[in-house]
BAFI-3210 file (N, C-alpha, C; in Angstrom, 3 decimals, decimal comma, padded with zeros to 6 digits):
// residues 262
n [1|2|3|4|5|6|7|8|9|10|11|12|13|14|15|16|17|18|19|20|21|22|23|24|25|26|27|28|29|30|31|32|33|34|35|36|37|38|39|40|41|42|43|44|45|46|47|48|49|50|51|52|53|54|55|56|57|58|59|60|61|62|63|64|65|66|67|68|69|70|71|72|73|74|75|76|77|78|79|80|81|82|83|84|85|86|87|88|89|90|91|92|93|94|95|96|97|98|99|100|101|102|103|104|105|106|107|108|109|110|111|112|113|114|115|116|117|118|119|120|121|122|123|124|125|126|127|128|129|130|131|132|133|134|135|136|137|138|139|140|141|142|143|144|145|146|147|148|149|150|151|152|153|154|155|156|157|158|159|160|161|162|163|164|165|166|167|168|169|170|171|172|173|174|175|176|177|178|179|180|181|182|183|184|185|186|187|188|189|190|191|192|193|194|195|196|197|198|199|200|201|202|203|204|205|206|207|208|209|210|211|212|213|214|215|216|217|218|219|220|221|222|223|224|225|226|227|228|229|230|231|232|233|234|235|236|237|238|239|240|241|242|243|244|245|246|247|248|249|250|251|252|253|254|255|256|257|258|259|260|261|262]
n.u [009,390|007,310|004,029|000,971|-001,820|-005,004|-007,464|-006,756|-005,825|-008,221|-009,730|-008,265|-008,736|-011,459|-011,453|-009,988|-011,726|-013,966|-012,730|-012,186|-014,552|-017,262|-019,546|-021,702|-021,573|-023,440|-023,908|-024,162|-023,038|-020,396|-019,573|-019,847|-018,070|-015,614|-015,573|-016,506|-018,173|-021,389|-021,673|-019,028|-018,135|-019,853|-018,992|-016,406|-016,998|-018,480|-016,553|-014,687|-016,323|-016,766|-014,255|-014,115|-013,281|-015,011|-018,227|-021,790|-024,629|-027,573|-030,212|-030,162|-028,435|-026,044|-022,448|-019,561|-016,306|-014,823|-014,395|-012,137|-010,087|-009,346|-008,261|-006,029|-004,708|-004,075|-002,329|-000,259|000,588|001,397|003,700|005,278|008,293|009,060|006,797|006,541|008,894|008,447|006,352|006,480|007,895|006,260|003,980|005,032|005,615|003,059|002,082|003,867|003,607|000,901|-000,645|-002,002|-000,315|001,373|002,523|004,080|004,474|005,842|003,560|002,061|002,017|001,437|001,116|001,022|-000,669|000,582|000,552|-001,157|-001,499|-003,774|-004,668|-004,024|-006,550|-009,992|-011,457|-013,502|-012,246|-011,060|-009,713|-007,004|-005,402|-004,236|-005,232|-004,717|-002,472|-001,687|001,363|002,484|001,640|001,397|003,144|004,374|004,484|006,136|008,542|009,201|009,496|011,657|013,834|013,723|014,177|012,376|009,877|009,805|009,779|007,306|005,583|005,927|005,123|002,463|-000,840|-001,096|-003,081|-004,700|-005,405|-005,889|-005,571|-002,933|-001,515|001,212|001,449|002,924|005,726|008,286|007,927|007,411|009,851|011,467|010,400|011,173|013,936|014,174|013,243|015,296|017,389|016,822|016,025|013,450|009,887|007,125|003,595|001,424|-001,691|-001,780|-002,887|-005,188|-007,591|-007,084|-005,465|-002,195|000,998|004,002|006,838|009,393|012,172|012,651|015,306|016,986|019,330|021,036|021,097|019,069|016,009|013,064|010,570|008,343|007,686|005,268|003,418|000,081|-002,066|-004,411|-004,024|-003,884|-002,906|-000,466|001,082|002,686|002,422|002,223|004,222|005,535|005,719|008,864|009,502|007,852|008,728|011,308|010,658|009,474|011,618|013,415|012,019|011,966|014,693|015,138|013,596|014,920|017,444|016,702|016,179|018,646|020,183|023,111|024,220|023,122|021,870|023,264|021,694|020,772|021,960|021,625|020,193|020,195]
n.v [-018,643|-015,786|-015,744|-015,239|-012,957|-014,032|-012,649|-010,216|-011,046|-012,011|-009,668|-008,206|-009,820|-009,382|-006,678|-006,838|-008,406|-006,715|-004,681|-005,877|-006,273|-005,156|-004,292|-003,662|-005,753|-008,191|-009,394|-012,230|-012,949|-012,108|-013,657|-016,228|-016,147|-015,937|-018,104|-017,999|-017,989|-016,483|-014,863|-014,328|-012,945|-010,760|-009,515|-008,727|-006,924|-005,006|-003,922|-002,919|-001,058|000,752|001,862|003,205|001,984|000,475|000,873|000,862|000,448|002,155|001,419|-001,126|-002,573|-003,549|-003,835|-001,716|-000,395|001,988|005,588|006,128|004,501|005,687|008,061|007,100|005,901|008,108|009,360|007,541|007,811|010,460|010,400|008,787|008,437|008,189|009,056|011,707|012,862|012,773|014,443|017,151|016,688|014,849|016,363|018,254|016,544|015,722|018,160|018,724|016,515|016,264|014,179|011,585|010,827|008,298|006,865|004,054|001,197|-001,978|-004,352|-006,958|-008,938|-007,245|-003,928|-001,184|001,825|004,760|007,423|009,732|011,820|013,870|014,020|017,035|018,455|019,259|016,973|014,386|012,560|009,774|009,389|007,293|006,484|004,058|002,001|-001,201|-002,515|-004,921|-006,883|-008,119|-007,029|-004,223|-001,084|000,045|-002,233|-003,984|-002,590|-002,719|-005,502|-005,956|-004,849|-005,566|-008,392|-009,594|-008,667|-009,804|-012,533|-012,709|-012,020|-014,135|-016,243|-015,731|-015,421|-014,869|-013,414|-012,889|-009,776|-008,378|-009,112|-008,666|-009,130|-010,514|-013,750|-016,032|-017,351|-017,373|-015,532|-013,272|-012,927|-012,263|-009,773|-008,360|-008,351|-006,562|-004,261|-003,849|-003,392|-000,943|000,727|001,495|000,818|-000,350|-000,318|-001,044|-001,165|-003,596|-004,022|-002,441|-001,833|000,558|002,214|003,389|003,100|004,339|003,718|004,239|003,219|004,017|004,736|004,291|005,675|003,569|002,561|000,820|-000,474|001,232|001,903|002,966|005,278|006,602|007,421|007,440|007,225|007,886|005,834|007,105|009,585|009,272|007,600|006,843|005,351|002,940|003,010|004,394|007,907|009,440|011,789|011,647|009,333|010,193|012,251|010,864|009,250|011,247|012,314|010,098|009,880|012,322|012,122|009,953|011,093|012,911|011,117|010,339|008,878|008,668|007,667|005,855|002,676|001,509|001,263|-002,031|-003,181|-005,640|-005,836|-007,988]
n.w [024,922|024,973|026,354|024,624|024,874|025,025|024,870|023,730|021,259|020,200|020,127|018,259|016,059|015,672|014,893|012,509|011,015|010,750|009,352|006,951|005,620|003,468|004,488|007,314|010,214|012,025|015,434|015,531|013,064|013,377|015,583|014,485|012,292|013,559|015,138|017,809|020,999|021,397|023,640|024,341|022,065|022,183|024,533|023,806|021,705|023,070|024,791|022,933|021,741|023,812|023,981|021,642|019,334|017,899|016,449|016,900|014,959|015,575|014,683|013,312|014,897|014,052|013,648|013,109|012,170|014,423|014,994|016,509|015,652|013,261|014,213|015,634|013,523|011,925|013,666|013,660|011,003|011,037|012,581|011,161|009,726|007,038|005,597|006,559|005,658|002,973|002,267|001,150|-001,231|-002,607|-003,018|-004,789|-006,912|-007,723|-008,688|-010,795|-012,472|-012,862|-012,047|-009,844|-006,797|-005,025|-001,997|-000,799|001,406|002,439|003,691|005,317|003,100|000,983|-000,488|001,480|001,357|002,450|002,045|-000,005|-002,687|-004,243|-007,723|-009,355|-010,227|-010,919|-010,611|-009,145|-006,463|-004,483|-001,298|-000,720|001,369|003,563|002,087|000,494|-001,890|-004,454|-004,507|-006,761|-009,179|-009,271|-009,803|-007,543|-005,890|-007,378|-007,365|-004,627|-004,353|-006,044|-004,729|-002,069|-000,228|001,539|000,722|-001,825|-001,190|000,132|-001,919|-003,698|-002,126|-001,689|-003,235|-006,777|-008,493|-011,695|-012,685|-014,987|-018,518|-018,849|-016,559|-014,811|-013,777|-013,340|-011,549|-012,853|-014,918|-013,414|-012,051|-014,195|-014,869|-012,597|-012,860|-014,946|-013,659|-011,754|-013,485|-014,689|-012,642|-011,930|-011,853|-013,840|-014,445|-016,656|-017,260|-015,877|-013,454|-013,237|-015,692|-018,210|-016,692|-015,825|-014,211|-012,649|-010,658|-008,146|-006,062|-002,551|-000,412|002,756|005,200|005,430|002,983|002,506|001,161|001,893|001,120|-001,529|-004,168|-006,385|-009,422|-010,712|-013,496|-016,194|-019,066|-021,572|-020,882|-019,550|-021,018|-024,171|-027,212|-025,887|-023,998|-020,979|-020,439|-020,795|-019,334|-017,111|-015,865|-015,189|-013,410|-011,287|-010,435|-009,650|-007,493|-005,734|-005,173|-003,937|-001,585|-000,456|000,023|002,016|003,994|004,671|002,911|001,094|-001,198|-004,087|-005,159|-008,136|-011,390|-012,232|-010,107|-007,673|-004,596|-002,853]
ca.u [008,595|006,297|002,662|000,103|-003,047|-006,056|-008,506|-006,252|-005,823|-009,601|-010,150|-007,625|-009,437|-012,722|-011,164|-009,611|-012,932|-014,760|-011,983|-012,151|-015,867|-017,815|-020,841|-021,723|-021,806|-024,186|-023,243|-024,116|-022,090|-019,040|-019,294|-019,702|-016,865|-014,422|-015,759|-016,617|-019,499|-022,012|-021,374|-017,640|-018,088|-020,547|-018,121|-015,334|-017,563|-018,876|-015,326|-014,165|-017,238|-016,504|-012,979|-014,257|-012,733|-016,149|-019,491|-022,967|-025,718|-028,723|-031,418|-029,976|-027,601|-024,831|-021,207|-018,582|-015,146|-015,082|-013,567|-010,880|-009,068|-008,868|-007,393|-004,765|-004,043|-003,492|-001,187|000,824|001,091|002,055|005,033|005,979|009,347|009,036|005,729|006,815|009,969|008,006|005,189|006,734|008,321|005,127|003,140|005,684|005,476|001,689|001,938|004,654|003,137|-000,527|-001,262|-002,055|000,951|001,195|003,689|003,707|005,435|005,476|002,744|001,216|001,957|000,897|001,642|000,155|-000,554|000,696|000,321|-001,791|-001,734|-004,745|-004,379|-004,368|-007,608|-011,259|-012,192|-013,825|-011,286|-011,229|-008,450|-006,683|-004,486|-004,683|-005,607|-003,685|-002,298|-000,938|002,794|002,974|001,174|001,503|004,492|004,899|004,786|007,284|009,734|009,529|009,961|012,940|014,914|013,538|013,977|011,176|008,741|009,817|009,344|005,873|004,876|005,983|004,374|001,039|-001,517|-000,789|-004,225|-004,663|-006,393|-006,172|-004,854|-001,523|-000,908|002,148|001,008|003,875|006,943|009,380|007,589|007,547|011,282|011,984|009,987|011,980|015,260|014,044|013,142|016,628|018,270|016,572|015,826|012,055|008,931|005,942|002,361|000,573|-002,915|-001,567|-003,742|-006,468|-007,769|-007,110|-004,558|-000,778|001,749|005,451|007,287|010,825|012,435|013,185|016,276|017,334|020,759|021,800|020,856|018,083|014,718|012,076|009,272|008,350|006,817|004,889|002,242|-000,886|-002,961|-005,002|-003,019|-003,750|-002,185|000,881|001,806|002,679|002,838|002,302|005,333|005,402|006,436|010,161|009,533|007,196|009,661|012,380|010,108|009,291|012,939|013,971|011,327|012,446|016,036|015,053|013,139|016,015|018,450|016,180|016,255|020,051|020,897|024,106|024,454|022,004|022,294|023,279|020,802|021,325|022,474|020,659|020,547|020,140]
ca.v [-017,696|-015,140|-016,144|-014,185|-012,731|-014,488|-011,651|-009,223|-011,678|-012,059|-008,304|-007,871|-010,564|-008,683|-005,462|-007,227|-008,871|-005,541|-003,907|-006,583|-006,369|-003,955|-004,003|-003,828|-007,138|-008,419|-010,185|-013,644|-013,090|-011,969|-014,842|-017,382|-016,008|-016,100|-019,323|-017,585|-017,995|-015,162|-014,082|-013,861|-011,937|-009,556|-008,855|-008,065|-005,793|-003,973|-003,268|-002,144|000,073|001,716|002,513|003,951|001,251|-000,117|001,589|000,036|001,185|002,104|000,791|-002,555|-003,234|-004,074|-003,193|-001,255|000,201|003,284|006,732|006,147|003,857|006,689|008,990|006,421|005,715|009,387|009,597|006,702|008,402|011,721|010,168|007,900|009,284|008,162|009,926|013,107|013,333|012,769|015,302|018,254|016,148|014,244|017,482|018,795|015,564|015,798|019,387|018,674|015,436|016,382|012,890|011,172|010,321|007,337|006,428|002,745|000,380|-003,390|-004,663|-008,143|-009,481|-006,258|-002,570|-000,289|003,224|005,600|008,824|009,850|013,202|013,871|014,634|018,454|018,992|019,366|015,710|013,773|011,501|009,133|009,236|005,870|006,200|002,875|000,939|-002,170|-002,856|-006,174|-006,777|-008,708|-006,376|-002,767|-000,527|000,139|-003,570|-004,546|-001,911|-003,300|-006,879|-005,930|-004,413|-006,058|-009,841|-009,977|-008,401|-010,816|-013,803|-012,651|-012,014|-015,478|-017,157|-015,421|-015,609|-013,907|-013,462|-012,073|-008,695|-008,112|-010,084|-008,291|-009,435|-011,638|-014,646|-017,125|-016,903|-017,103|-014,289|-012,208|-012,725|-011,546|-008,375|-007,742|-008,095|-005,309|-003,171|-003,598|-002,899|000,468|001,492|001,886|-000,207|000,106|-001,105|-000,523|-001,969|-004,912|-004,108|-001,801|-001,471|001,987|002,973|003,044|003,638|004,205|003,882|004,095|002,877|004,976|004,078|005,031|005,982|002,327|002,185|-000,243|-000,008|001,412|002,224|003,314|006,388|006,483|008,131|006,637|008,048|007,255|005,427|008,092|010,752|008,986|006,729|007,143|004,133|001,836|003,203|005,536|009,092|009,570|012,900|011,201|008,401|011,004|012,987|009,918|008,875|012,401|012,405|009,007|010,210|013,459|011,597|009,128|011,998|013,439|010,027|010,127|008,111|009,484|007,075|005,033|001,513|001,755|000,385|-003,353|-003,707|-006,393|-005,573|-009,204]
ca.w [024,147|025,793|026,075|024,109|025,641|024,122|024,664|022,794|019,941|019,714|019,804|016,994|015,013|015,428|014,129|011,141|010,340|010,392|008,349|005,685|005,003|002,843|005,094|008,759|010,605|013,245|016,467|015,130|011,950|013,918|016,397|013,599|011,472|014,398|015,934|019,206|021,607|021,269|024,837|024,242|021,010|022,661|025,496|023,058|020,976|024,026|025,234|021,799|021,542|024,878|023,687|020,393|018,199|017,188|016,598|016,646|014,320|016,494|014,133|013,011|015,896|013,429|014,076|012,133|012,812|015,040|014,612|017,250|014,830|012,309|014,941|015,889|012,243|011,533|014,546|013,134|009,770|011,335|013,129|010,250|009,158|005,580|005,113|006,887|004,783|001,577|002,051|000,217|-002,523|-003,308|-003,488|-005,985|-007,990|-008,221|-009,473|-012,029|-013,345|-013,097|-011,742|-008,444|-006,270|-003,943|-001,238|-000,275|002,149|002,554|004,861|005,231|001,742|000,064|-000,397|002,246|000,942|003,647|001,669|-001,323|-003,113|-005,337|-009,015|-009,184|-011,081|-010,199|-010,667|-007,862|-006,153|-003,180|-000,592|-000,616|002,470|004,288|001,149|000,169|-003,301|-004,600|-004,760|-008,006|-010,404|-009,226|-009,906|-006,179|-005,409|-008,092|-006,860|-003,323|-004,564|-006,724|-003,858|-000,701|-000,281|002,292|-000,162|-002,892|-000,609|000,407|-003,201|-004,274|-001,249|-001,747|-004,511|-007,835|-009,409|-012,911|-012,635|-016,398|-019,347|-018,863|-015,271|-014,742|-012,699|-013,168|-010,864|-013,787|-015,604|-012,424|-011,825|-015,366|-014,709|-011,548|-013,434|-015,705|-012,677|-011,196|-014,546|-015,021|-011,419|-011,732|-012,261|-014,563|-014,439|-017,729|-017,299|-015,292|-012,267|-013,538|-017,102|-018,498|-015,823|-015,855|-013,079|-012,602|-009,273|-007,905|-004,659|-001,587|000,457|003,967|005,369|005,281|001,591|002,482|000,645|002,962|000,535|-002,950|-004,541|-007,784|-009,903|-011,464|-014,306|-017,368|-020,049|-022,640|-020,393|-019,034|-021,952|-025,601|-027,904|-024,935|-023,078|-020,087|-020,897|-020,112|-018,374|-015,885|-015,232|-014,597|-012,272|-010,177|-009,942|-008,935|-006,206|-004,882|-004,725|-003,009|-000,295|000,062|000,587|003,270|004,971|004,997|001,893|000,399|-002,503|-004,516|-005,944|-009,577|-012,138|-012,460|-008,854|-006,877|-003,200|-002,038]
c.u [007,490|004,895|001,870|-001,141|-004,229|-007,100|-008,055|-006,203|-007,229|-010,103|-009,537|-008,316|-010,772|-012,488|-010,783|-010,825|-013,777|-014,060|-012,034|-013,470|-016,322|-019,183|-020,721|-022,089|-022,571|-023,425|-023,103|-023,102|-020,652|-018,664|-019,045|-018,403|-015,599|-014,489|-015,740|-018,038|-020,071|-021,693|-019,967|-017,519|-018,734|-019,688|-016,983|-015,844|-017,937|-017,654|-014,733|-015,019|-016,989|-015,224|-013,002|-013,725|-013,824|-017,381|-020,639|-024,080|-026,973|-029,915|-031,250|-029,187|-026,316|-023,614|-020,339|-017,410|-015,465|-014,067|-012,227|-009,748|-008,487|-007,915|-006,029|-003,985|-003,380|-002,282|000,006|001,443|001,850|003,480|005,848|007,017|009,306|007,992|006,060|007,913|009,488|006,926|005,431|007,065|007,158|004,141|003,714|005,519|004,069|001,497|002,663|004,147|001,675|-001,290|-001,269|-000,724|000,669|002,543|003,308|004,843|004,934|004,671|001,865|000,956|001,296|001,599|000,619|000,395|-000,556|000,539|-000,207|-002,046|-002,657|-004,159|-004,858|-005,341|-008,908|-012,071|-012,440|-012,898|-011,520|-009,856|-008,182|-005,642|-005,062|-005,106|-004,420|-003,666|-001,483|000,531|003,166|002,596|001,361|002,955|005,140|005,331|006,012|008,588|010,158|010,098|011,353|014,094|014,828|013,265|012,751|009,937|008,664|009,316|007,842|005,062|004,823|005,204|002,865|000,445|-001,098|-001,915|-004,031|-005,774|-006,820|-005,420|-003,365|-000,795|000,008|001,776|001,957|005,159|008,085|009,161|007,796|009,025|011,913|011,625|010,853|013,408|015,264|013,982|014,520|017,556|018,073|016,257|014,419|011,147|007,725|004,773|001,442|-000,588|-002,704|-002,453|-005,129|-006,519|-007,817|-006,173|-003,131|-000,065|003,236|005,875|008,785|011,057|012,964|014,095|016,576|018,846|021,640|021,718|019,906|016,755|013,685|010,682|009,423|007,380|006,494|003,698|001,358|-001,802|-003,518|-003,922|-002,809|-003,006|-000,728|001,702|001,731|003,228|003,010|003,415|005,101|006,247|007,742|010,196|008,881|008,065|010,762|011,885|009,940|010,641|013,586|013,333|011,821|013,839|016,034|014,610|014,232|017,100|017,989|016,196|017,696|020,826|021,847|024,392|023,275|022,524|022,220|022,292|021,501|021,874|021,361|021,084|020,500|020,491]
c.v [-017,108|-015,588|-014,960|-014,086|-012,995|-013,421|-010,571|-009,784|-011,699|-010,669|-007,859|-008,578|-009,908|-007,451|-005,792|-007,694|-007,691|-004,709|-004,564|-006,658|-005,063|-003,599|-004,159|-005,268|-007,211|-009,312|-011,644|-013,870|-013,023|-013,202|-016,059|-017,324|-016,276|-017,322|-019,008|-017,779|-016,587|-014,276|-013,509|-012,746|-010,636|-008,788|-008,110|-006,811|-004,656|-003,201|-002,390|-000,916|001,155|002,511|003,300|003,244|000,614|000,737|000,649|000,903|001,058|001,311|-000,712|-003,299|-003,805|-003,211|-002,800|-000,659|001,602|004,347|006,767|005,500|004,833|007,659|008,365|006,222|006,989|009,731|008,795|007,337|009,685|011,506|009,237|008,722|009,321|009,120|011,396|013,684|013,509|013,797|016,380|017,720|015,537|015,300|018,071|017,847|015,593|017,030|019,275|017,616|015,579|015,114|012,622|010,560|009,419|006,995|005,120|002,050|-001,058|-003,615|-005,871|-008,608|-008,537|-004,925|-001,719|001,141|004,104|007,083|008,856|011,322|013,157|014,477|016,083|018,975|018,985|018,068|015,161|012,583|010,993|008,943|007,755|005,561|005,048|001,733|000,019|-002,419|-004,136|-005,939|-007,144|-007,944|-004,863|-002,315|-000,416|-001,223|-004,171|-003,889|-002,520|-004,703|-006,917|-005,637|-004,937|-007,563|-010,315|-009,781|-009,451|-012,149|-013,812|-012,649|-013,415|-016,489|-016,946|-015,705|-014,514|-013,945|-012,556|-011,031|-008,273|-009,159|-009,757|-008,684|-010,649|-012,499|-015,809|-016,606|-016,560|-015,785|-013,098|-011,903|-011,969|-010,065|-007,657|-007,488|-006,799|-004,117|-002,827|-002,980|-001,418|001,336|001,986|000,791|000,416|-000,843|-000,465|-001,496|-003,411|-005,129|-003,547|-001,459|000,045|002,827|002,465|003,737|003,485|004,490|003,652|003,861|004,044|004,212|004,955|005,211|004,748|001,789|000,996|000,311|000,077|001,731|002,518|004,464|006,261|007,342|007,152|007,573|007,270|006,986|006,493|009,356|010,444|008,089|007,263|005,912|002,955|001,941|004,441|006,703|009,261|010,683|012,513|010,214|009,182|011,743|012,082|009,533|010,025|012,541|011,335|009,316|011,367|012,988|010,750|009,999|012,562|012,391|009,660|009,319|009,035|008,983|006,163|003,835|001,828|000,830|-000,947|-003,977|-004,427|-006,300|-006,815|-010,406]
c.w [025,035|025,376|025,550|024,971|024,723|023,847|023,686|021,382|019,356|019,339|018,478|015,834|014,669|014,565|012,693|010,351|009,876|009,324|006,984|004,965|004,403|003,425|006,602|009,098|011,917|014,207|016,045|014,017|012,450|014,726|015,527|012,814|012,271|015,297|017,434|019,710|021,521|022,472|024,809|023,213|021,471|023,651|024,821|022,358|021,918|024,512|024,137|021,527|022,590|024,623|022,376|019,175|017,336|017,453|016,240|016,072|015,179|015,960|013,975|014,071|015,326|013,801|012,890|012,893|013,316|014,673|015,338|016,459|013,811|012,990|015,203|014,593|011,768|012,388|014,080|011,892|010,044|011,844|012,236|009,486|007,643|005,039|005,365|005,997|003,348|001,269|000,991|-001,172|-003,293|-003,778|-004,768|-007,170|-008,576|-009,099|-010,815|-013,008|-013,728|-012,772|-010,233|-008,030|-005,077|-003,315|-000,560|000,447|002,189|003,821|004,555|003,797|000,736|000,227|000,348|001,786|002,189|003,328|000,241|-001,596|-004,324|-006,613|-008,963|-010,235|-010,275|-010,198|-009,265|-007,625|-004,737|-002,545|-000,339|000,444|003,290|003,386|000,901|-001,332|-003,402|-004,925|-006,190|-009,270|-010,416|-009,357|-008,528|-005,674|-006,078|-007,652|-005,523|-003,485|-005,194|-005,777|-002,433|-000,744|000,481|001,426|-001,260|-002,372|-000,369|-000,888|-003,797|-003,440|-001,355|-003,113|-005,492|-008,866|-010,612|-012,834|-014,040|-017,210|-019,463|-017,579|-015,363|-013,539|-012,447|-012,514|-011,813|-014,521|-014,670|-012,164|-012,988|-015,297|-013,680|-012,016|-014,234|-014,765|-012,132|-012,241|-014,816|-013,806|-011,187|-012,278|-012,938|-014,324|-015,473|-017,905|-016,825|-014,059|-012,523|-015,023|-017,246|-017,661|-015,957|-014,702|-013,312|-011,170|-009,180|-006,420|-003,844|-000,628|001,674|004,055|005,251|003,853|001,497|001,946|001,755|002,416|-000,941|-003,178|-006,016|-008,131|-010,674|-012,230|-015,475|-018,410|-021,120|-022,196|-020,077|-019,959|-023,376|-026,324|-026,975|-023,916|-022,220|-020,587|-020,114|-019,068|-017,057|-015,131|-014,515|-013,357|-011,056|-009,583|-009,163|-007,559|-005,251|-004,333|-003,727|-001,625|000,338|000,689|001,923|004,382|005,308|003,992|001,131|-001,004|-002,827|-005,296|-007,432|-010,266|-012,422|-011,195|-008,099|-005,427|-002,320|-002,879]
res [m|a|r|t|i|q|s|l|e|r|a|a|a|v|l|r|l|l|a|g|g|e|r|r|l|g|l|s|e|i|a|s|a|l|d|l|a|k|g|t|a|h|g|l|l|r|t|l|q|q|e|g|f|v|e|q|e|p|v|t|g|r|y|q|l|g|a|e|l|l|r|l|g|n|s|y|l|d|v|h|e|l|r|s|r|a|l|v|w|t|d|d|l|a|r|s|s|g|e|s|v|y|l|g|v|l|h|q|q|g|v|l|i|v|h|h|v|f|r|p|d|d|s|r|q|v|l|e|v|g|a|m|q|p|l|h|s|t|a|l|g|k|v|l|c|a|y|d|p|v|a|l|s|e|a|l|d|g|e|q|p|a|f|t|d|r|t|a|t|e|p|e|q|f|e|t|l|l|e|t|v|r|a|r|g|w|a|a|d|v|e|e|t|w|d|g|l|a|s|v|a|a|p|i|h|d|r|r|r|m|p|v|g|a|v|g|i|t|g|a|v|e|r|v|c|e|g|g|e|l|l|p|r|l|v|a|a|v|r|d|t|a|r|a|v|s|r|d|l|g|a|q|r|f|p|a|p|g|t|q|r|f]
***
């Protein structure tokens, strides 16, 4: 097995630490959190700062992530085939549904949002590209778990906290939900992750008919549901979008509802 480079591992740990916090961190806090000597931590931070991956606040001396990471992240998204193939279709879905559209992929026991189209109104919204969503409660996550054995394994191995009183937290309950997803070809999240919000998502497949991501919409329950159920027209719109993106990725056929891919 190839040996890893300790300094690179430590630098990656620093970036993850700064990415996971909601505030800037000082040298002592970073060194303590990563169990590093202050001198070692300072050397790592100084190098990362020179490369633009970390910035230091002049007044407090605290550190935060730098703009270079955003540039690299955008470069990744620009060359990400799934995202590039989905751009036009997700814009159309946002216009036709009137709701926010999200494109997600499996990443580190969660759903990484790689594309987000704002709800087409004048409301103030926050771009969520790069955000992580849970696998076990969101529509995007349940779609990935239903069709991707790796996603299912990571969901079952990780924590399944209850975000609302509707969240499924028991493995047996979760498996039952996934059977429903496979049976109908789409997943729902009606106030299972966020109070007052509902989502619907469908799987995207590549030319090998393998699941590579999921696309979905999220909106206020009173807009996207009727009698506690998602509006059929929105479900159909999401499924049509997923199939359109799949076709652009080379998928010629789609798993029939009820088909388990693993």
